N, C-alpha and C positions, 0 to 999 in steps of 0.2 A: 542767562540761563538757556535761552533758545539757541544761542550760538553753540553751546555744548551738546544740546539734544539733537540738533539737526544732523550732524555727522553720524551719530549713533543710529538714527532712524534710516538714514540713507544707506548705511552699511547693512542694516537689518533687511531692508527691502531688496537690496542688490543680492545679498547672499541667499535670501529666500527664493528669488527668481532663478538664481543659478543652480542651487542645490535642490530646490523643490520642484522646478519646472524644466529648465533647460537640460540638466544632467539626466534626469529620468527619461525624458523624451529622446535624447541622443542615444542612451543605452538601449532603449526599446527599439529604436530604428536600426541600430547596428546589429542587435541580436536578431531582428527580423530578416536582415540581409544575410548574415553569416550562419545563423542556426534557425532557419524558418520553422522546422518541425518542433523544436524545443520551445521556441518563442510562442508558438500557438498552443502549448500545453502538452506536447508529446502525445497527441491524440491517436487512438487506434481506430481504424475504420474497417468495416466488413460490409461488402455489397453496397458501398457508397454511403453507409450510415455510421456515424460515430458511436462506438460501443463502449468507450472508456479511454483511460489514459494509462500509459505505462508507468506513471509516477504515483498513481493513487489506487489502492486496493479496492476490490469489490467483494461483496458477499456472494459466494457460490454455495448452493445447497444441493442436496441429493447425492447419491452414490456415484453418479456418472462424471463428476467433476472434481478436480483438485480443490481443496479448501485452503484459504490463506490463514494468516495469524488471526487470533481473536482481536476484535476491535472494541475499545471502550468508549467510542464517541457516542454522544447523545444528541437529541434534538427536542424541539417543542412537541408536547403531546397534542395530537390533533383534536382530542376531546376536551383538553383543558390547557390553555396556553400558559398557565402559571406553573405547570409541571413539565418535567423532562422525562423522556423515555429513551431506551437504547435505540440508536440508529447507527448500525455498524458502517464504518468508512464514510461518515458524514464529513465531507471536505469543508463545510462551512463551520465546523466546530471541532477542529483538530485538538485532540487532548488524550492524555493517558488516564488511567483509572484513579491515580493518586492514592491507591491503596498500598500500604507498606507491608513489610515482611511479617509483621505481627497481626495483620488483619485477618479476622476469622472469615469474613466474606470472601476475601481473595483465596485463602487456603481451601475453603469449601468448594469454590468454583473450580480451582485447579484440580482438586481431587476428583470431582465429578467428571471433568474433561479427560483426565488421565484414565479413569475407569472405562469411560466410553471408548476411548481410542484403543485401550488394551483389548477390549472386546472385538474391535475391528481388526486388529492385527496383533496377535499375542506373540508372534515370532520375533519381533523387533522391540527394542526399548523406545519409549515415546520421546521424540525429539522435543526439546524444551520450547522451540519457537511455535509449536502447535498448541501450546497451552498458556503462553504468556503474551500479553499485548505489547505493542511497541509504544514508545513515548508519544508518537503523534496519533496513533490509532489508524493511520492511513497506509501502513507499509504494504507495498504491492508484491513484495518478495517473500519467499520462504527458503530455507536451507535445502540443499540437495537431499539431505537426510529426511527432511520433512516431506519432500515430494516422494521419495522412494518408499517411505512408510505407507503412503496412501495407494501405492501401485496395486496391491492385491485386490482391494475393494473396487477400484476403477476398472481393472482388467475383467473382473467377474461381472460387474454391472454392464459393461460395454461389449462383452463377448470377445475381447481382444486377448492375445497372449501377454503374460507378464513381461516377457522379453521385449515385445513391441512397445509397451507403455514405458518400460525402463529406458529404451532407446530414445523415446521422445524426451524424457527427463534429462538424459545426458546431452541430447542435442540442444536443449534450451538452457542448460546450466551455463551461467556466465562466471568467469574466473575473477580473481582479484584485479582491481584497477591498477594498471601498470605492473601487474604481477606481484604487488606487495600491499596495496591498500584495500581494506575491507575484507570481506569473506566471500567465498563462492555463494551464488544465489540463483534462484529460479523465479522469473516473473510469472505469477500465477495466471494472469490473463493471457499472456502469450502462450503458456503451456496448454491452457484449456482450449485456445483457438487451434493449436496444433493437434490436440486430441480430437476436436470436432472434424478437422480436415482428414484425420486418419480413418474416420469411419468406424466400421466394426468388422471383425474377422477379416 
C-alpha cells in the first residue's frame, strides 16, 4: 500500500511546489522587470504621494469633479461588524449588486439617478453607464458620452468654458484596444487630475 501512496504524495508535493510557489514567484519577478508600473498596481502619484490606481475607481463628490459609475461594493459597518454598509469602490470586496431586471430596489434606484442627472443636464440623454454598476463595482472608466454629459456642470462649477472641459475629455479618451477590442473609455481619475491641472478660467 505504501508503495502505491508514496509516488502520489511525491507528485502532489512536487506539483504544489512548482505551480503554487515556483511559477507564481517567477511570473511576479518577470512582471516586475518587464512591466514595473503595472506589477506595482498601476499606481498614480501626485506630489510624491499615491492618490489611487488607474485600475480601480474612486468616489468623487461635488460639482467640480467628474463622477464615475455607481458602485455596489459594501464593507463592514463600523458601528456593528455583523452588518454591511455601502462602501463604493471597496477593492477588498469587489462585487456587483446581484439585483436582477425585475428588482424593484434596482428600478427605483435607477429612476432616482436618472431624474437627478436629467436635472443636471436636460439637453442630453442620460448615458447608461452613469446609472448602472459594473460587475466588479471597481470600474475606473466611463464612456466618453458619460464624461461629456457632465461637462456643463463642471464647467459652471469651475468657471471654465465648456469647450475647454470638452477638450480635456477628448484628450483623455482612450480608443479601442488594437482598434477593435472593447469600447472607447475615459479614466475618471486621470481626467480629474487633468481638470485640476487646468485650473480655472
